[in-house]
N, C-alpha and C positions, 0 to 999 in steps of 0.2 A: 629517468633512470631509477629514481627511488620508487616510483609507482610500480615498475616492473619487478623490482627486487623485493618488494614487501612480502609476497607470499613465502619466500624462503628465508626471511630474516626473523630473528627472535621476536616474540609477541611484545616484549617490553619495549622494543625499538618502535614497533608500529603503533603502540597505544596513543602517543601524542597526536599522531595523524588521524587516528580513528575517532578520538574523543568527540570532535564536533558532530559526528553523525549518529552517535549512540547515546541514549539517555543515561546509561550506566549498566552495571551488571546485575543489579537487584531490583526487585519490585519497588522498594522504598525509593531508590534513585529515580525510577520512572515516574512515580507519583509526584515527586517534587517538581519535575520538569513539566508534567501535565498540568499541575496546578498553576505554575508560572505562565504557561501558554494560555490557559483559560482566563487568567487575570488580565492578559493582554488582548483578549477578545477573540481568541482562536478556538475553534472546535478541535478535538483530537481523536485519533484512533491509536490504540496501543497494540504492539506485536511482541511476543516472546520470540527472540531470535532462535533459529534452528530449522532444519529440514532433513528429509530422508532418514527418519527414525526407522530402525530395522527390527525392533522387538516390540511385541505387544505390551510388555511391562512398561517400557519407556514411553510408548505412545499414550498409555493410560495415565502415566504420571504427569505428562504434559497436559493432558486433558483436565486433570484435577487442578493443575496450576491455573489454567484458564478459568475454570469454574470459580476458584478462589478470587481471581482477579476481578470478576464481575461483582462479587460481594464487596471487595475493597473499593471499587469505583463507586458503588452505591453508598457505602459507608462514608466515603470522603466527599460525596455530593459533587463529583467531577463531571464535566461535560465531555464525556469520552466514551467511545465504543471500542470494540475489539476486532482486529483483523488477524487471521491465522492462515498458515500454509497447510494445505491438506496432507503433504508428506510428513509434516511435523507431528500429525496426530493419526498416522496409520496408512495413508494412501500408498506409501512405498511398500507396505506389507500386502494390503489388499483393499479393494473397494469396500468390502463388507466391514473391515476394521475401521476405515475412515468414516463410513456412514454411522457406525455405532458410536464412535467417540464424538463426532460432530453433533449428532443428535443429543448426546448428553450435555454438551456445551450449550447447544441451542435452548434446551429446557432451562438451563440456568440463566441464559439471557432473558428468556420469557419471564422467569421468576422475578428478575430485576427490572423488567420493562426496558431492556436495553437492546442494542442492535449488534448483529454479527456479520462480518464480511469474510467470505472465503476467497483468499488470494489466489492468483493464477501463477503457476510455475511454468516450466518448459513444456514444449509441445506434446510429449508423451502423455501428459496428464490433462490436456485441455478438455477433451470430450468427457473424461471421468469427472472433472471438476464441475462442468455444467450439469452432469447427471446428478451429482450430489446436491447441487443448488436446487435443481428442479424437484427432486424427491423431498428434500427437507423443507422446502417452502410451504408445504402443506401442514407441517408441524407448527411453524411460527413464521409469520410473514415479515417480521422486522429483520430482514437479512438481505444480503446482496452478494455479488461476486465481482470479478474483474475480467476485462477483455483487453487484448493487446493489439495495438494498431499496426504492428509490422506483419501480422499474420494475414495471408490472403483471405482466409475463411471468415475473418472477424465481422465484416460488414453484413454478410449473410447471417451470422450468428446473432447479431443485434436484432435483425428482423424476426428471427425465430423466437427470441427471448422476450420480445416486446410485450408488455402488459402493464396495467396500472400498478402492479406490485413490484415491477422491476426497479432495482437500485443497482446501478452499474458504474463501476470505476473504469474509465478509459485511461490506459497508460501506453507508452510507446512499446515497451517490452525490452528486457535487459539480457535475456538468454541468447546465446549464439545458436541461430537456427539456419537450416539449409535454404539455399536460394529457391528451391522447389516449393517451399511452403511459406517463405517469409520475404517481405520486401527488404532490400539491403540498403538502398540509398536514403539518407536522412530526409531530403526534400520530399521524396515520394511517401515516406512514412508519415511526415507531417500532413501531406495532402490527404492521405487516407484517414488520419486522425480527425481532421476537420470534417470530412465526409461522414465519418462514423458519429461524430458529435452532432452534426446536423440531423442525421437520421434518428438518433436517440432523442434529441430535443423536440423534434417534430412528431415523435411517437407518444407513447403513454407513460413512459417511465421517468425515473429521476437520474440525472447525469452527474457523475463525479469526475471532474476534469483534472486529471493528475499529470502535471508536467512542470518542469522548471525552465523550459525553453521560452524565453521572453517573446521571441518573434511568434511562436505558436500561441502563446497567451494573447498576444495582440490580435491575432486572427480569430481566436475564439471569442474574444470580447466584441469584435466587430460582428461576428455571427449572431451573438446574443442580442446585440442592439438592432441589427437588420431584421432579425426574425421576431423581434419584440418578445423575447422569452422572459417570463416572470422569474425573479430571483428565487422563488419557491421551488423551481424546477431543477436547480443545479447547485453545485458548489465547486470551488476550486480546491485541489488537494496538492500538498507538497510534502517532501520528506524532511524530517527533523534535521536541522543543521546545514542544509544546502543554501549557500548565499543567494539572495534574490534582490539585493539592493533595496529600494523602497517600493518595489512592485506590489508586494502583499498589502502594504498600507494603502496604496492607490486603489486596489480592488476592494478593500474593506470600506474605504470612503464612499464607494458607489453602492454600498449596502449588500455586497456579495459575501456569501459565507466562505470561509477558508478553514480547511481542516488539515492539521499537521499529523503526519504518520510518525509515531514515536516508537522506535524499536529499543529493546533492552534485552540483556541476558548474557550468559557466559559465552555464547557463540557469536560474540561481537566481531571476531577477527575476520572471518570469511566475508561477512556482510560489509564490513568497512573497506576491505580490499576492492570489492565491486564498486562501491561508491567512489573511492579515490580514483579508480580507473576512468570513471565517468567524468570526474571533476578534479583533475590533477592540480588545479590552482590552490586547493586546500594545502597541499604540501608546500607550495611557495609561501603561503601565509604563515604556516607553522615554522618553517625554517627561517623566515624573516624575523619572526618574533624571537627565535633563539639567538640570532646574531645581534639583536637590539639589547640583549641583557648585559 
């Protein structure tokens, strides 16, 4: 009930439930959490929350924030790269606006010898996101993108994208998509995810295996062992704040790299509502703590 009501409740009410998923509202907040994760042996990627920016002025302001963030990461000597949503830096306006702003950010990444990942959003932007990735790869090759396991097209896309420069995050996909273009059943999505991971790991690129599904992680781990995949060919990725028990420590003990996706920013509310709908147990934890006071 609380999960469904959150979008219409005041933000002050939602904040205690959202807090586990967001590193804070400011860059300083995020830097503190990134440093803590690095000290625990985790790699990180940071994202300024927001999407569907509809003015060029705002898109270019966000672009400058990302450029400054690369300088801050370098100054603080953090083990952290950047992930961004294309519509946050102009794709909602036009492909040309996104290309220009992402090129600016990519040049700053190159200046700092860091990495940039272009996140994937809902299906109207899939082809354009891959187009941006392919065009900008020639500017600086320390960059990657994301592919969603619930889209029917994704296995073919992996085959088309495959190259020694490919750095690809596989996730299940969080946007509501029509049954004509997307798998709807969880078990079938997981099956496709494993098939995509196998294709990527047996290809030329680098695989970023992003999931909190323990049963899926078990299958991926078995695939890695069966195919004798080197730990240099992949990493596991998880979202900041999502409970994983001791599974991450088990993966680290095997020498596998783990990267935590750290979001921050003023647009924390919408992001947190999505996360809470995926994992309503967080609400139980928070309410349980309230009643223990």
